[in-house]
C-alpha positions in Angstrom: -36.2 -5.2 162.3 -33.3 -2.9 161.7 -34.1 0.3 159.8 -33.2 0.1 156.2 -30.7 2.6 155.3 -30.7 3.9 151.7 -28.0 5.4 149.6 -27.1 9.0 150.0 -26.6 11.9 147.7 -23.0 12.5 146.8 -22.8 15.4 149.2 -25.4 15.4 152.0 -25.1 19.2 152.6 -27.4 19.5 155.6 -25.6 16.9 157.4 -22.2 18.3 156.6 -23.5 21.7 157.9 -24.4 20.1 161.3 -20.8 18.9 161.6 -19.2 22.1 160.5 -21.2 24.3 163.0 -20.5 22.2 166.0 -18.9 24.3 168.7 -15.6 22.7 168.7 -15.6 22.2 164.9 -16.5 25.9 164.4 -13.7 27.1 166.6 -11.3 24.8 164.9 -12.3 26.1 161.4 -12.1 29.6 162.5 -8.7 29.5 164.2 -7.1 27.1 161.5 -6.9 29.7 159.0 -8.1 30.4 155.5 -6.4 28.5 152.7 -4.6 25.2 152.5 -3.8 23.5 149.1 -4.8 19.8 149.3 -4.5 17.0 146.7 -5.2 13.3 146.0 -2.3 12.0 148.2 -3.4 14.0 151.2 -7.0 12.8 150.7 -5.8 9.3 150.5 -4.2 9.5 153.9 -7.8 9.5 155.3 -8.8 6.4 153.3 -8.0 2.9 154.7 -5.4 0.9 152.8 -7.9 -1.9 151.9 -9.7 0.4 149.4 -10.5 -1.4 146.2 -11.0 1.7 144.1 -10.6 5.4 144.6 -11.4 8.3 142.5 -10.2 11.9 143.1 -12.0 14.8 141.3 -10.2 18.1 141.4 -12.6 20.9 142.0 -10.2 23.9 141.1 -12.0 26.0 138.5 -8.7 27.0 136.9 -8.2 23.3 136.1 -11.5 23.0 134.3 -11.3 26.3 132.6 -9.2 24.9 129.7 -12.5 23.4 128.3 -13.5 27.0 127.4 -10.9 27.1 124.7 -12.4 24.3 122.7 -15.3 23.5 120.5 -18.1 25.4 118.8 -20.6 27.6 120.7 -22.9 24.7 120.6 -20.5 22.2 121.9 -19.4 24.7 124.7 -23.1 25.1 125.7 -23.6 21.3 125.8 -20.4 20.8 128.0 -21.6 23.7 130.3 -25.0 22.0 130.5 -23.4 18.7 131.4 -21.2 20.3 134.1 -24.4 22.1 135.6 -26.1 18.6 135.7 -23.2 17.1 137.3 -23.1 19.9 140.0 -26.8 19.4 140.7 -26.4 15.6 141.1 -23.7 16.3 143.7 -26.2 18.0 146.0 -29.3 16.9 148.0 -30.4 20.5 148.3 -32.3 22.4 145.6 -31.6 25.8 147.1 -27.9 25.4 147.2 -25.7 26.9 144.4 -22.6 25.1 143.8 -20.5 28.0 142.6 -21.6 30.4 145.4 -22.0 28.0 148.3 -19.5 25.1 147.7 -16.8 26.2 145.3 -15.3 28.7 147.8 -14.3 26.0 150.3 -14.5 22.6 148.6 -11.0 21.5 147.5 -11.3 18.2 145.8 -13.3 15.2 146.5 -12.1 11.5 146.8 -14.7 8.7 146.5 -13.4 5.3 147.5 -14.9 1.8 147.5 -13.7 -0.6 150.3 -14.6 -4.2 151.2 -18.0 -4.6 152.8 -18.4 -3.6 156.4 -19.6 -6.5 158.7 -22.7 -4.6 159.6 -25.4 -7.1 158.8 -28.3 -4.7 158.0 -26.6 -2.8 155.1 -26.6 -3.9 151.6 -23.1 -4.8 150.6 -23.1 -2.6 147.6 -24.0 0.3 149.8 -21.9 -0.4 152.9 -18.4 0.3 151.3 -18.4 3.8 150.2 -16.4 6.4 151.8 -16.3 10.1 150.6 -13.6 12.5 151.6 -14.2 16.3 150.9 -11.1 18.6 151.3 -11.7 22.0 152.9 -9.5 24.7 151.5 -11.1 27.7 153.1 -12.2 27.2 156.6 -14.0 30.5 157.0 -16.0 29.9 153.7 -17.0 26.5 155.0 -18.1 27.9 158.4 -20.2 30.6 156.6 -21.8 28.0 154.4 -22.6 25.8 157.4 -24.3 28.7 159.2 -26.5 29.1 156.2 -28.0 25.7 156.9 -27.8 25.3 160.6 -31.4 26.1 161.2 -32.6 23.1 159.6 -35.3 21.2 161.5 -35.6 18.2 159.3 -32.4 16.6 160.3 -32.1 14.6 163.6 -28.5 14.2 164.9 -26.8 12.1 167.5 -23.2 12.5 168.6 -21.0 9.5 168.9 -17.4 9.6 170.3 -14.7 7.2 168.8 -11.1 7.4 170.0 -11.7 11.2 170.9 -13.2 12.0 167.5 -16.8 13.1 167.3 -18.9 11.4 164.8 -22.3 12.9 163.8 -25.0 10.5 163.0 -27.9 12.2 161.1 -31.3 10.9 160.1 -33.2 13.0 157.6 -37.0 13.0 156.9 -36.1 10.9 153.7 -35.0 8.3 156.1 -31.3 8.7 155.2 -28.7 7.8 157.8 -25.3 9.3 157.4 -22.1 9.3 159.5 -19.8 12.3 159.3 -16.6 13.4 161.0 -14.4 16.4 160.7 -10.8 15.2 160.3 -8.2 17.9 160.1 -8.8 19.6 156.7 -11.4 17.1 155.6 -15.0 16.0 156.1 -15.3 12.3 155.9 -18.7 10.9 154.9 -20.1 7.3 155.0 -23.4 5.5 155.6 -21.8 2.9 157.8 -20.4 3.8 161.2 -17.7 1.1 161.0 -16.6 2.5 157.8 -16.0 5.9 159.3 -14.4 4.5 162.3 -11.8 2.8 160.0 -11.2 6.2 158.5 -10.5 7.6 162.0 -8.2 4.6 162.7 -6.3 5.6 159.5 -5.8 9.2 160.5 -4.5 8.0 163.8 -1.8 5.7 162.2 -3.2 2.7 160.7 -2.0 2.0 157.0 -3.6 4.3 154.5 -4.3 4.3 150.7 -1.5 7.0 150.5 1.0 4.3 151.6 0.1 2.2 148.7 0.1 5.0 146.2 3.4 6.1 147.4 4.9 2.7 147.1 3.8 2.5 143.4 6.6 5.0 142.4 6.4 4.2 138.7 2.8 5.0 138.5 3.0 8.0 140.8 5.8 9.5 138.8 4.0 9.0 135.5 0.8 10.5 136.9 2.8 13.6 137.9 3.9 14.1 134.3 0.2 14.7 133.1 -0.4 18.3 132.6 -3.3 19.9 134.5 -5.0 16.8 135.9 -8.7 17.1 136.7 -9.4 13.5 137.7 -7.5 10.4 138.9 -8.7 6.9 139.3 -6.7 4.3 141.4 -6.9 0.5 141.9 -4.1 -0.3 144.4 -5.1 -3.9 144.4 -6.3 -4.5 140.8 -6.7 -8.3 141.1 -8.4 -8.0 144.4 -10.9 -5.4 143.1 -11.6 -7.7 140.1 -12.3 -10.6 142.3 -14.6 -8.5 144.4 -16.4 -7.5 141.2 -16.8 -11.1 140.3 -18.3 -11.9 143.8 -20.8 -9.0 143.3 -21.6 -9.9 139.8 -21.4 -13.8 139.4 -22.7 -13.7 135.8 -19.4 -12.0 134.8 -17.8 -15.4 135.0 -14.4 -16.6 136.4 -11.5 -14.1 136.7 -9.1 -14.6 133.8 -5.9 -16.0 134.9 -3.9 -13.0 133.4 -5.8 -10.6 135.7 -4.3 -12.1 138.6 -0.9 -10.8 137.6 -1.8 -7.2 137.5 -0.8 -5.7 140.8 -2.2 -2.2 140.6 -3.6 0.4 138.1 -4.5 4.0 137.8 -6.0 6.5 135.2 -5.4 10.2 135.1 -7.3 12.7 133.1 -6.0 16.1 132.2 -6.7 19.1 130.1 -3.8 20.7 127.9 -3.5 22.9 124.9 -4.4 20.2 122.6 -7.5 18.8 124.3 -8.2 15.9 126.8 -5.2 13.8 127.8 -5.8 10.3 129.4 -3.0 8.1 130.7 -3.8 4.5 132.2 -1.1 2.6 134.0 -0.9 -1.0 135.3 1.9 -2.6 137.4 2.3 -6.3 136.7 3.9 -9.3 138.3 7.0 -10.4 136.3 6.0 -14.0 137.0 3.0 -13.7 134.7 4.1 -11.0 132.4 6.5 -10.7 129.3 7.4 -7.2 128.2 6.2 -6.9 124.6 8.7 -5.9 122.0 8.4 -2.2 121.1 10.0 0.4 118.8 9.4 3.3 116.5 6.7 2.9 114.0 8.2 2.9 110.5 5.0 1.9 108.6 3.0 5.1 109.4 5.2 6.9 106.8 3.9 4.5 104.2 0.3 5.6 104.6 -0.7 8.9 102.8 -1.8 12.1 104.6 -5.4 11.3 103.6 -5.5 8.4 106.0 -8.6 8.3 108.0 -7.9 5.7 110.7 -4.7 3.6 111.3 -4.0 0.8 114.0 -0.7 -0.8 114.3 2.0 -2.1 116.6 4.2 -5.2 116.6 4.0 -8.9 117.5 0.6 -10.2 116.4 2.1 -13.7 116.7 3.2 -12.8 120.3 -0.4 -11.7 121.0 -2.1 -14.7 119.5 0.2 -17.0 121.5 -0.8 -15.2 124.6 -4.6 -15.6 123.6 -4.0 -19.3 123.2 -2.2 -19.8 126.4 -4.9 -17.9 128.3 -7.7 -19.9 126.6 -6.7 -22.9 128.7 -8.4 -21.4 131.8 -11.1 -19.6 130.0 -13.6 -21.9 128.2 -15.3 -19.0 126.3 -11.9 -18.0 124.9 -11.1 -21.5 124.1 -14.3 -21.7 122.2 -13.4 -18.7 120.1 -9.9 -20.0 119.4 -11.3 -23.4 118.3 -14.0 -21.7 116.2 -11.4 -19.6 114.4 -9.1 -22.6 113.8 -12.0 -24.6 112.3 -13.4 -21.7 110.1 -10.0 -20.8 108.5 -9.2 -24.4 107.9 -12.5 -25.3 106.4 -12.9 -22.2 104.4 -9.4 -21.3 103.0 -7.3 -24.3 104.2 -5.3 -22.0 106.4 -3.8 -22.9 109.7 -4.5 -20.1 112.0 -1.6 -20.8 114.3 1.1 -20.9 111.6 -0.3 -19.5 108.4 -2.4 -16.5 109.8 -0.6 -15.3 112.9 2.5 -17.3 113.3 4.4 -15.3 110.6 3.3 -11.9 111.7 6.1 -11.5 114.2 7.2 -8.0 113.3 5.6 -4.7 113.0 2.1 -4.4 111.4 -0.2 -1.6 110.4 -3.8 -1.5 109.0 -5.6 1.6 107.9 -8.3 3.2 105.8 -7.6 6.1 103.5 -9.6 8.2 101.2 -7.5 9.6 98.1 -8.6 12.7 96.4 -10.7 10.5 94.0 -13.0 10.0 97.1 -13.0 6.2 96.8 -12.3 4.6 100.3 -9.4 2.0 100.3 -7.9 -0.2 103.0 -4.4 -1.3 103.4 -2.4 -3.6 105.5 1.5 -4.1 106.1 3.1 -6.9 107.9 6.6 -7.4 108.8 7.8 -11.1 109.0 10.9 -13.2 109.6 9.2 -16.1 107.8 8.6 -15.0 104.3 8.0 -18.5 102.9 5.2 -19.2 105.2 3.6 -15.8 104.4 3.8 -16.4 100.7 1.9 -19.7 101.1 -0.7 -18.0 103.2 -1.2 -15.3 100.5 -1.6 -18.0 97.7 -4.2 -19.8 99.7 -6.0 -16.5 100.5 -5.9 -15.7 96.8 -7.4 -19.1 95.8 -10.1 -18.5 98.3 -11.0 -15.1 96.8 -11.0 -16.5 93.3 -13.3 -19.5 94.4 -15.9 -17.5 96.3 -16.2 -14.4 94.1 -19.4 -14.6 92.0 -17.5 -13.3 89.0 -14.1 -14.1 87.6 -11.0 -12.6 89.2 -8.0 -11.9 87.0 -4.6 -12.1 88.7 -1.6 -10.4 87.0 1.8 -9.2 87.9 2.9 -5.7 87.6 5.8 -3.4 88.4 5.2 -0.2 90.3 8.4 1.7 90.5 10.6 -1.3 91.2 8.1 -3.1 93.5 6.6 -6.3 92.1 3.0 -6.6 93.0 0.1 -9.0 92.3 -3.0 -7.1 91.2 -6.6 -8.5 91.3 -8.8 -7.2 88.6 -12.4 -7.7 87.6 -12.1 -8.2 83.8 -15.6 -7.4 83.0 -15.2 -3.9 84.5 -11.5 -3.8 84.0 -11.5 -2.5 87.7 -8.7 -3.3 90.1 -10.0 -4.9 93.3 -6.8 -4.8 95.1 -3.6 -6.9 95.5 -0.4 -7.4 97.4 3.2 -7.1 97.1 6.7 -7.0 99.0 8.2 -3.7 100.0 11.4 -5.6 101.0 12.4 -9.0 101.9 10.6 -8.8 105.2 7.5 -6.6 104.6 4.4 -7.5 102.7 1.4 -5.2 101.8 -2.0 -5.7 100.9 -4.5 -3.2 99.5 -8.2 -3.8 99.2 -10.7 -1.4 97.3 -9.9 0.5 94.2 -6.7 1.1 92.1 -4.6 2.3 94.9 -1.7 -0.2 95.1 0.7 2.5 94.3 -0.5 4.4 97.5 1.6 1.9 99.5 4.0 0.6 97.0 5.4 4.0 96.4 6.6 6.1 99.2 4.0 8.8 99.9 4.7 12.3 98.7 2.8 13.5 101.7 3.2 10.7 104.4 0.8 10.5 107.2 3.2 10.9 110.0 4.4 14.3 108.6 0.8 15.8 108.1 -0.4 18.6 110.3 -3.4 16.5 111.4 -1.3 13.6 112.6 1.1 15.8 114.4 -1.8 17.5 116.2 -3.4 14.1 117.1 -0.7 11.7 117.8 2.5 13.8 117.6 2.7 14.2 121.3 2.2 10.4 122.1 5.1 8.1 122.6 6.5 7.3 119.2 8.2 4.1 120.4 5.4 1.8 121.5 4.1 -1.7 121.0 0.7 -0.6 119.7 -1.1 2.6 118.5 -4.3 3.9 117.1 -5.1 7.0 115.1 -8.5 8.5 114.1 -8.9 11.7 112.1 -12.4 12.5 113.5 -12.6 15.7 111.6 -12.1 13.9 108.3 -14.5 11.2 109.3 -17.3 13.7 110.1 -16.8 15.6 106.8 -17.2 12.3 104.9 -19.6 10.3 106.9 -21.2 12.9 109.3 -24.2 13.7 107.3 -24.9 9.9 106.9 -24.3 9.1 110.6 -26.4 12.0 111.8 -29.0 11.7 109.2 -32.4 12.8 110.7 -30.8 13.4 114.1 -32.9 10.8 115.6 -30.0 8.7 117.2 -27.8 11.7 118.1 -29.3 14.7 120.0 -28.0 18.2 119.0 -25.6 18.4 122.0 -23.9 15.2 120.9 -23.7 16.3 117.3 -22.0 19.5 118.4 -19.4 17.7 120.4 -18.7 15.2 117.8 -18.0 18.0 115.3 -15.6 19.6 117.9 -13.2 16.6 118.0 -10.3 16.8 115.8 -9.2 13.2 116.4 -8.2 10.4 118.7 -4.7 9.0 119.2 -3.6 6.2 121.4 -0.2 4.6 122.1 0.7 1.7 124.5 4.1 1.2 126.0 5.7 -1.1 128.5 8.8 -0.9 130.7 9.9 -2.4 134.0 6.9 -4.4 134.3 4.6 -1.3 134.0 2.4 -0.8 131.0 1.0 2.6 130.1 -1.7 3.6 127.7 -1.6 7.2 126.5 -4.5 8.8 124.8 -5.2 12.2 123.4 -8.7 13.4 122.5 -7.7 16.3 120.4 -10.2 19.1 120.3 -10.7 21.8 117.8 -10.0 25.4 119.2 -12.9 27.7 119.4 -13.4 29.7 116.2 -11.1 27.2 114.1 
């Protein structure tokens, strides 16, 4: 019976040391020199081009040092603790210090997932992992290796493949690992065939770098991210998703739309405002229609006290896409049918024409908390079919009147030239909300409290001019097809004590981090059949 091979720690150090201290390897490292700056594209030259997913983590301490500029003392302590735990999990040796032993020579780590090797005795989910570790300082790497070379609990066997020495090691924990020194890198796998494929790649077979280089629109966008610390690549997005479906059958069938996504990437960076995340996807024109996008004019209608805002354009377009995709996805079709039935039975509304069909322009929906302290919600919709929109509003109004347990009074009023319909509870003389038209094509609704004028009248202090909005979303693309804004600092002031009451659900470290977040901003754009999601996790500066 073949010996069962188990998964290995992220960096099996004793095994790496054996490779680095080999006579030829030691001489190579010594005479090669001291410092070579490496990067994700260089690491990708080691990875075969059939890689499904690849992640590159930058180990440059300068890149990570930006985190020290943000958060409270407690938050910084929590982050430091998390980083230390991460460093510990990287290692299979308890007597190794990451900062002293590894940081001087490790220059980036790339982990890639490839299709399963044909080796029959390896579990599929374990047989397709390849790790590439960059060596930036050869002398430091050799010194580290000599520190571990006296180990007697690791058995080694040398294998030659196309002139490259592969070291097979078996530890007392019954872990088998294959490692090879490839120029400025150490390549690690638990399957010999996987490592041989990496050697073939170094010798000229197509590499992941070829694919990443061909995706020029994604590569150029990634290069614009300041101070990147992590990158994630899916050069064959649809293929990776199909593989996931094979491994996890309960996930169901692959949605038809996914098959038109050619490749994807995510990059995470640190800048002066906080954590910046960009996600990209290249799509096949045959199955993708570029959404309409433009500058968001409704953000200026919301007051500076807005807590959260989501918006964009083309809800009708999005609904049509959902309906089209439902044809090949029974669970989505079930949802569509349920929505159609519910709206028709409850409010006599046709979902296709009277709910989403007329919402063909810009939209925005937000929650704001005026100085009075009473939360209110508002929505604004732009339409080219005012007639259908008015019919839908009348039906909605009738539904509210019918289902409220108390009488609802409907009256018309003028707010600085804007005709609005106000809903009031007579017994309390308390406005519940209402709606009106800002112009011939833009209708708004307000729910909760007497705040119709907050939207009907242009805000004296509009949201998009406020310091908080500028800090959280000001650097994001202002011309987009969808966006999201959350003032986390305001949310924690208003709801933090309630959310964290008793502290049972949130440990102190989590609470400290939550209170260090200023806000979250997201914007989505599309051009030349490439979609991009841009997010900023805005963090409060230390001492602010």
